[in-house]
C-alpha angles and dihedrals in degrees: 000000000000091000089055091051092050092049094049092043089056093045101050097068088049091058088050089053090054090058092062117117097240090066088060097204116176123258098259093052093049091050092052089048092056089048091050091051092053095048092047091050087054091050090047091056090050094047091052090054094045092045092067091064117086111249094242088064095053128087117247091239091059091052090051092050092052088049091054092048090052094050094045091051091050093050093046093052091049089054093048093047092050089053093049091051095051101044094052108074093166127238117339111253117246113250109165095163100063117042093176092054090051092050090050093052092047093050090048090052093049092051090047092052092047089053092050092046090054090049093050091047090055091045090051090055091050090050092049090054093049092047090052090053093049091046090052090052090052090057091048093049092045088227090162090066093066108114119214132162116242118254118241119220118254119222123222108275112236091192093069100110098040096043096047096049101035098044113019094042100035111031111101093357100109099072094042091047091054091050094049093046090052091052090048091047091229094148114090100342097123090113099027112147092219104086094178120124113257117213126192126179121207108211130189140112124284118290099028092109103256092145093047093050094048091047091050092052092044095051092048099047106029094091088065090061132074092235140347144189134201110197132171118217110178129174120321092008128194096236094195088059091047091053091045090052091055089051092048090052086056087056090246107182104190106132091209094061090109094061097046115111125223095271093050093047091050090050091050092050092048089052096048095046098045111121092357129117105234136180116208131185112192103188129204106003115182105180143032095238094061091049094050091054091049090047091056088060095047104040093089092065096086097147102108089295121163132213127195117190127182126204141157093218118084094202092056089046091056089048093053100051142266114010133229110188111215113230129204120253118279120251092257093048092045089052092046092050094048096045093044089054094046098045099038092249093303124129093238119162118253117206122235095263092051091047093051092052090048092050091054093049093047090052092055095042089063096207096299105148095207091053091048094048091046095051093041090056087053095048091046089063093049133075113252091245087065097051093092090050088054091053092049094045091056089063096241108162138164093269115102115255133184112263093235093054091048089054090049090052092052091050091046092052092050087053092052091048090059115106111259093252093059096048097070088044091055094044088054087068089068086081093068126084125249116277088014118150105227114204112229102221096047091048090053091050087052091052090051091048090053092049095243092130113069131159125168088208093052110102098173138036091245089065088051088052091051089048088051089055089055089052091052093049092048092053088053091048089054091052092240092123131025118231122237119212130196108251112263090359111080093215111137101222100166148334146247129216117232111240091243092052093045090051088052094047094048092049093050090044091055094046091051093044086235096137142358117218122194116193125188094272100039098108093142093065097065093101104101132285136208095199116129094222129055133189126183120191129190100344140093117268091239125185091261088076089063088067093055095082106258097166094098097037111131099184125032121182125181126185123186093349132146132213094025093163088074092076105032091080090062098061119102106164105016113152102178123040119177125176119181123179090348137142121242100169116151129166092353093307134095102237135134110240127211094009091120089063095057095097096169092057114130099163126040115176121175109173128176088348117125112242126174095193148341120245112255088235088074085085089069094063094107093177096052112128105163128039118179117181100161117149095010096119093228112162099206134027106242114246089228087073086070090066094063098099093170094052110131101173130035120176129178119161096185126083103261139172111247117205115236114268096012097107094042089058092058094080095153092061115129099168124038129175114175144147112198108216105216142027093260094050090045095053093046090047092051092053094045095047092080091065091066095086094159092058114128099165124040123174115166143139117237125171105204107220102179146357092269093059089044091056094047091050092051090048093050095046090051088064095057096095094163099047116134100168117037114176117160112172126186137083129314133209116266093240118083122245112237125222092256091055095047096060095164121145105193120213115252090240092066108127106165126035126180117161108173087152091071134056112199123209089221136353107297115250092232091065096087137117095254093060100030105045092143099044111129102163128039128177113173138155117220128178095214127019116206128202090247090055091062089048089054094046090047090058095054097117101209101032111138101159128038127178112179114182117188124171093191104037112077095170123046108193128190118193125202091223089062099042097047112196105037092203090065095050112110089336096170100031112127103167125037121181123184101166096179106030142063114236121219129176107209102203098166111166096020092108088062094050110086091198090065096052095106099024122137124216113217093351094194101042112130104163130034126187121183143148129241118207098197098199094045093051089047090053091049090045093235122149109225097224133116087255089070091035093058101023102236140347097266090065103052136165093242099187097047112137108156134034124185117187125184110206114209105210100186114131091359127113123238090250092057091047091052089049090055094048090048091049092052093046090050093050091050090049092050094047111103092236094043091220121209109265123208121181127192126191125220132185093013088154088064095055119120115243097215141012089247091060088050093052091049091052091051092051090050091050 
């Protein structure tokens, strides 16, 4: 049903477009279009009601009727789009020298338009006939009599981060962690004589929390090892990628890692792990062959190393090593997890009816964390009077059911409880591979290209994108997808789909003929398909695919496929074309054939796929909204891209030459990611950037060469009045920009600000809580940091990430007298990075203030990075411990988990450096959370060997 609603929702605006005067349709055709629109609106209302009823409660005839509506809507939209493409030939070219030629072209255009108008009129008559047939079947099937409750909208859940981490990850983990640690012999084995590697496999079905348990053990014990890696594998894995991921976790910096084959990657891993104590977690292994290859790479690490593997398959677990069988949560832990999720972690009282409903649900969830979290998210959005209805609707009865089937029923019910606009968006995720990280923005652009995001009140695509962000957040809130954050940043850049949810989504997608997915071993599926979406993973696009009926395909996604050009000629109405890690070689060149003929294309994504050039016909793709050419290796951006007037998103990760004037022509752009290759391209890009007044996301790299370029860049950025994410990497001039030069008034919607390309003399006056109420991420370089600057930053209400780089401020001090109420200082900050400064909170007098007795400084802070200039702190008589950092024990950073300190050793003795390290270790040990402490040494070659040498240098100074 939801697919039918999405199809009609996308079609209705197109019918309105046909009624516009410039298309000049005759009166009869316009009348039929209005009649079609009214009938489709009626069908849409019925589909929305029917869609809220689980399929097992619907008659088969109703399902068939909904399928007919969906297919009819798709066909109608394809016809309308084809007409809109053909009738718009673009602006008439100027030809002042030959009047006769101009008249001939104009007459040809008129005849061509008349021909297309006759065709669309005939198509409209045919559509009207088909709609009447479908409407008649609706009356025969008595579809309108289906009774369904109306769905209520679900707000974005602000409890996401705290609930996910403090319940799903921690509830019931303690006991199982202790058991696993005991099996791994991770207790007091630092000097154990047995240096052999120990391997333990956690086995259990999906959703039990195997990954959560292994991650908890890994995070706690990794500091005791020389190195570590946490790597997912999944079904049908790319083993080269798995081996590369292990190397990357080792902070392997070889730029050629992407071109190494499996043998070379294994050799590198063996070399890096030799004579080192390592901790590995190899997550989600599905077959013995994958493990054997990984084991070849790790077996050289026989130095009391430990390996934890997770798998659903018992046979694979026994092949790997010792077994830890994952157990469901106990009754008490299940209850704690459910109630914490429902009540936002508060000890609120539940009445007897609510408790009875929860007891029944917990009994059937059987201690599966994923099932409990999913149903809890559902209950949290309902009134307590409806909780019993939720239990009954799931179909839980007194008969005994297998625990996996019960979990599937819970997930299925949560899917059917989604609003209709979210169901198609969720089913679209079936096109992605397991364990795949799905980037949020690109996913939303695909939803828009497919027509899944519709809003009658939305007048611009930017509003549609914001609506898509709301869809994405809502799927996270309902535990249907899992958020992915940048490490030490807190920015949610994408999502993953839990295996259980993906299994459910793929099953539903297949049943609804929403999509066809061909994995590397799916030979049996090459028998034809009428699905509108197609995904091919890990196999060549052989000629057999041509026989599967690709003419009506709307989305085609290929990952790690060869010979893709075989199928591109088959597409007629494709809207989304995505190629990742594919081969498009043709006639000795890497080029994508036929793409210039795909006139319906809205989204073209070519990622990590070598491409020498784009066909110039790409400039004729008038509907194209998104163009992603990241990782193609193209040296110059084709000039035909400048003809894409409707382009909303342009992404190129590689350094690339940009023709003059091209970027300035793309005035509809809302998202831009670019790295100009040379000085000429960079200067031209900087000047043209100010023309992109619709831009909402800018990520680029600019190396500022001189003051002229600096001024042009400031002027261009000042014109971006709709910007939400502004991230300009690169190098800045050594001088500091003054407040008068940086005349930039940021829009109130600005959420992320990173300006590596500038170095300010002081904190700009426009960085203040009155102008930046929505700022969550700030990365800025300032020559001098004043006390009032920290007061200003502390009052930014939404700030989650702060990186404050200062070359001339070695001590950043925050005083209680300046900040006022301590509890409102940096209240949402999770990550604080001061790479060149020591941070001290001077809370003198707070002990004597009774109101501050239970205050918390930076209550949300998880990660802290700072620098300790040993000699400077000695001169200032400051002890470099957390006691000075925080002030005193009563005012603590209660959420602190990680601390990274860079120790600058210049002009300090080895004894003084060791004192600093000991003080930091002591402070970390005394902290209630015992955060992980990582220290790094810099300028060790400039250390003084003895105190006498230090005294001598002081006398000379």
